[in-house]
C-alpha positions in Angstrom: 292.8 177.7 154.1 292.4 175.2 151.2 289.4 173.3 152.5 289.4 170.3 150.1 293.1 169.8 150.6 293.2 170.4 154.4 290.1 168.3 155.1 291.4 165.5 152.9 294.7 165.5 154.8 292.9 165.6 158.2 290.6 162.7 157.2 293.6 160.6 156.3 295.5 161.6 159.5 292.7 161.0 162.1 291.1 157.9 160.4 292.8 155.4 162.8 291.6 157.3 165.9 288.0 158.4 165.3 284.8 156.7 164.2 283.3 156.9 160.8 279.8 157.7 162.0 276.5 156.6 160.4 274.6 158.9 158.1 271.2 157.5 159.1 268.1 157.8 156.9 265.1 158.7 159.1 261.8 157.3 158.0 259.9 159.4 160.6 261.5 162.8 159.9 261.5 162.2 156.1 257.8 161.6 156.3 257.4 164.6 158.6 259.0 167.1 156.2 257.8 165.2 153.1 261.4 165.0 152.0 264.5 162.9 152.6 266.3 163.3 155.9 269.6 161.8 157.0 271.2 162.4 160.4 275.0 162.4 160.8 275.4 160.6 164.1 278.3 162.4 165.9 276.6 161.5 169.1 278.2 158.1 168.5 281.6 159.6 168.0 284.6 158.9 170.3 284.1 161.0 173.5 280.4 161.4 172.4 281.0 164.5 170.2 282.3 165.8 166.9 285.0 167.6 168.9 287.2 164.5 168.9 287.9 165.1 165.2 289.4 168.6 165.5 291.3 167.9 168.7 292.9 164.7 167.3 293.9 166.5 164.0 295.6 169.3 166.0 297.5 167.0 168.4 298.6 164.6 165.6 300.0 167.6 163.8 302.3 168.6 166.7 306.1 168.1 166.5 307.8 165.6 168.8 309.2 168.6 170.8 305.7 170.1 171.2 304.3 166.8 172.3 307.0 166.3 174.9 306.0 169.6 176.6 302.3 168.7 176.7 299.1 170.6 175.7 296.8 173.0 177.5 293.2 173.9 176.9 290.1 175.4 178.5 286.7 173.8 178.4 283.7 172.9 180.5 282.6 170.0 178.3 283.1 168.3 175.0 286.2 170.1 173.8 288.0 169.2 177.1 287.1 165.6 176.8 288.2 165.6 173.1 291.6 167.2 173.9 292.1 164.8 176.9 291.4 161.8 174.7 293.7 162.8 171.9 296.5 163.6 174.4 296.0 160.2 176.1 296.1 158.3 172.7 299.4 160.1 171.9 300.8 159.6 175.4 301.3 163.3 176.1 300.5 165.4 179.2 297.3 167.4 179.1 295.9 170.1 181.4 292.3 171.5 181.1 291.4 174.8 182.8 287.8 175.0 184.0 285.9 177.7 185.9 284.6 177.1 189.4 281.1 175.5 189.6 281.7 173.4 186.5 279.6 170.3 186.0 281.0 167.5 188.2 279.9 165.0 185.6 281.8 166.7 182.8 284.9 167.1 184.9 284.9 163.4 185.7 284.5 162.7 182.0 287.7 164.7 181.3 289.5 163.0 184.1 288.5 159.6 182.8 290.4 160.5 179.6 293.5 161.3 181.7 293.4 165.1 181.9 294.7 167.1 184.8 292.0 169.5 185.8 293.0 173.0 186.9 290.2 175.1 188.4 290.5 178.8 187.8 288.2 181.8 187.6 284.4 182.3 187.8 283.6 181.8 184.2 284.9 180.3 180.9 286.6 183.6 179.8 288.7 183.8 183.0 289.8 180.1 182.8 290.6 180.4 179.1 292.7 183.5 179.6 294.6 181.7 182.4 295.2 178.6 180.2 296.6 180.8 177.4 298.9 182.6 179.9 300.2 179.3 181.3 300.7 177.9 177.8 302.9 180.8 176.9 304.9 180.7 180.2 305.5 177.0 180.0 305.9 176.9 176.1 303.0 174.5 175.7 300.6 174.4 172.8 297.2 175.8 173.6 294.4 173.8 171.8 291.6 176.1 170.8 288.0 174.7 170.5 287.5 176.4 167.1 290.0 179.2 166.3 292.6 177.1 164.7 292.9 175.9 161.0 293.8 172.3 162.0 290.8 172.1 164.4 288.5 173.4 161.7 289.9 171.0 159.1 289.3 168.1 161.6 285.7 169.1 162.1 285.4 169.3 158.3 286.0 165.6 158.0 282.3 165.2 158.8 281.7 166.7 155.4 284.3 164.3 153.9 282.4 161.4 155.2 278.9 162.7 154.2 280.2 163.1 150.6 280.9 159.4 150.5 277.6 158.4 152.3 275.1 159.9 149.8 274.6 161.0 146.2 274.2 164.6 147.2 272.2 167.0 149.4 270.1 170.1 148.8 270.3 171.3 152.4 272.4 170.8 155.5 271.5 171.9 159.0 274.3 172.5 161.5 274.3 174.1 164.9 276.5 177.2 165.4 278.7 178.0 168.4 282.2 179.2 167.7 281.9 178.2 164.1 284.4 175.4 163.8 281.9 172.7 163.0 279.8 174.5 160.5 282.9 176.3 159.1 284.8 173.2 158.3 281.9 171.0 157.3 280.0 173.5 155.1 283.2 174.8 153.4 284.2 171.3 152.4 280.8 170.2 151.2 280.3 173.4 149.2 283.6 172.7 147.4 282.0 169.4 146.3 278.4 170.5 145.9 278.4 174.2 145.1 274.6 174.5 145.2 274.3 173.1 148.7 272.2 175.4 150.9 273.7 175.7 154.4 271.4 176.5 157.4 273.2 177.6 160.6 271.1 177.5 163.8 271.6 178.6 167.4 269.4 179.0 170.5 267.8 182.4 170.9 269.5 182.6 174.3 273.0 182.5 172.9 273.6 183.2 169.2 276.8 185.3 169.2 278.1 184.1 165.9 274.8 184.6 164.1 274.2 188.0 165.5 277.8 188.9 164.6 277.4 187.8 161.0 274.2 189.9 160.7 276.0 192.9 162.1 279.1 192.4 160.0 281.5 192.3 163.0 282.3 190.1 166.0 280.1 191.2 168.9 280.6 190.9 172.6 277.2 189.7 173.8 275.9 188.2 177.0 274.4 184.8 176.8 271.4 183.4 178.8 271.3 179.8 180.0 270.3 177.3 177.3 269.9 173.6 176.8 272.3 174.0 173.9 275.3 174.6 176.2 277.6 173.1 173.6 277.0 176.2 171.3 276.7 178.8 174.1 279.2 181.6 174.8 281.2 184.2 172.9 283.4 184.3 169.8 287.0 185.2 170.1 288.0 188.6 168.7 289.5 188.2 165.2 288.4 184.5 165.1 289.2 182.9 161.8 285.9 181.2 161.9 284.0 184.5 161.5 284.7 185.1 157.8 284.4 181.4 157.0 280.9 181.3 158.6 279.9 184.5 156.9 280.9 183.1 153.5 279.2 179.7 153.9 276.0 180.1 155.9 273.2 180.8 153.6 270.4 181.2 156.2 270.5 181.5 160.0 267.7 180.3 162.3 267.2 180.9 166.0 265.2 178.5 168.1 263.6 178.9 171.6 264.3 176.7 174.6 260.9 175.1 174.1 261.6 174.3 170.5 265.0 172.8 171.5 263.3 170.6 174.2 260.6 169.5 171.8 263.2 168.7 169.1 265.2 166.6 171.6 262.1 164.7 172.7 261.0 164.0 169.1 264.5 162.7 168.2 264.7 160.5 171.3 261.2 159.1 170.7 261.6 158.4 167.0 265.3 157.6 166.5 265.8 155.9 169.9 269.1 157.5 170.6 270.2 160.2 173.1 271.4 163.6 171.9 272.6 166.8 173.7 271.0 170.2 173.5 273.3 171.5 170.8 272.2 168.6 168.6 268.6 169.3 169.6 269.0 172.8 168.2 269.5 171.3 164.8 266.6 169.0 165.1 264.4 171.9 166.3 265.4 173.8 163.2 264.4 170.9 160.9 261.0 170.8 162.6 260.6 174.6 162.5 261.4 174.8 158.7 259.2 171.8 157.8 257.3 173.7 155.1 260.4 175.3 153.4 262.2 171.9 153.3 259.4 170.0 151.6 260.8 167.7 148.9 264.4 168.4 149.7 267.3 166.0 150.5 268.4 167.2 153.9 271.4 166.4 156.1 271.3 167.2 159.8 274.4 167.0 162.0 273.7 165.5 165.4 276.8 167.0 166.9 276.9 165.2 170.2 275.2 163.0 172.8 276.8 164.0 176.1 273.8 164.7 178.2 273.4 164.3 182.0 270.6 162.4 183.7 269.5 165.7 185.3 269.1 167.4 181.9 267.3 164.3 180.5 264.9 164.5 183.4 264.4 168.2 182.9 263.7 167.8 179.2 261.3 164.9 179.6 259.4 166.6 182.4 
């Protein structure tokens, strides 16, 4: 991938369809770390998550023939809504495969964007395998949540915007799941600011990419339940995000469920906006690294704001 070129092209292509989100200066958190903290507010993005960027870039890049056949994906949350939204905007059919016992609220969100929901399997791996099989059989495009250059370039447009929203950063903190968000954003920003220090963070209960980087190979690890459900789960074998993350993450940080909860509460209380658990992971890392970040110019990506009332109650209680 040529990150500057690919991200610049993605930014131009998706501009009419996504929101140019705020890069908010935070008086509270700046004082807390004795530095300068800005939050990139992807919780205010279309569909409530950064995922809208990558999905839109992928679908806009399809040929007319591919569009006519429709797209397929697998997701239990933000990626599914993002693909459904992009497909609806372009007027093409979209099917999302989900496992049994998926969140009713998240399924309704996908349906609101016009997706056809196909329930298959007992977990995400089974539903994704089925989605890929059907995509091949019906000659439809499968839209991956992260293992696709066009999706990664779309997520990298966050970096494109940040570059224009400040005079430079010393550190950026980004949550890590499959690696598309941090891979695209960090790669682009490092092409602009080579000295930028990239911190990748994950919940202790599910940190497959981080453990894989430390081991030097993609691992097949079990995940425990976590508030950071947006980053939870495994990494595809031979995923193109693995070497990208390995090359661009300077430090990895793991945070506990208590730290994530406290990070979410602190953000809600002081920034007066909602965020989901994956974004709370990044805030928790900012708080945890307070002493090391003293005097730094820090960017923190608030990757999404899709959180149910039940989880809000759980966090606040």
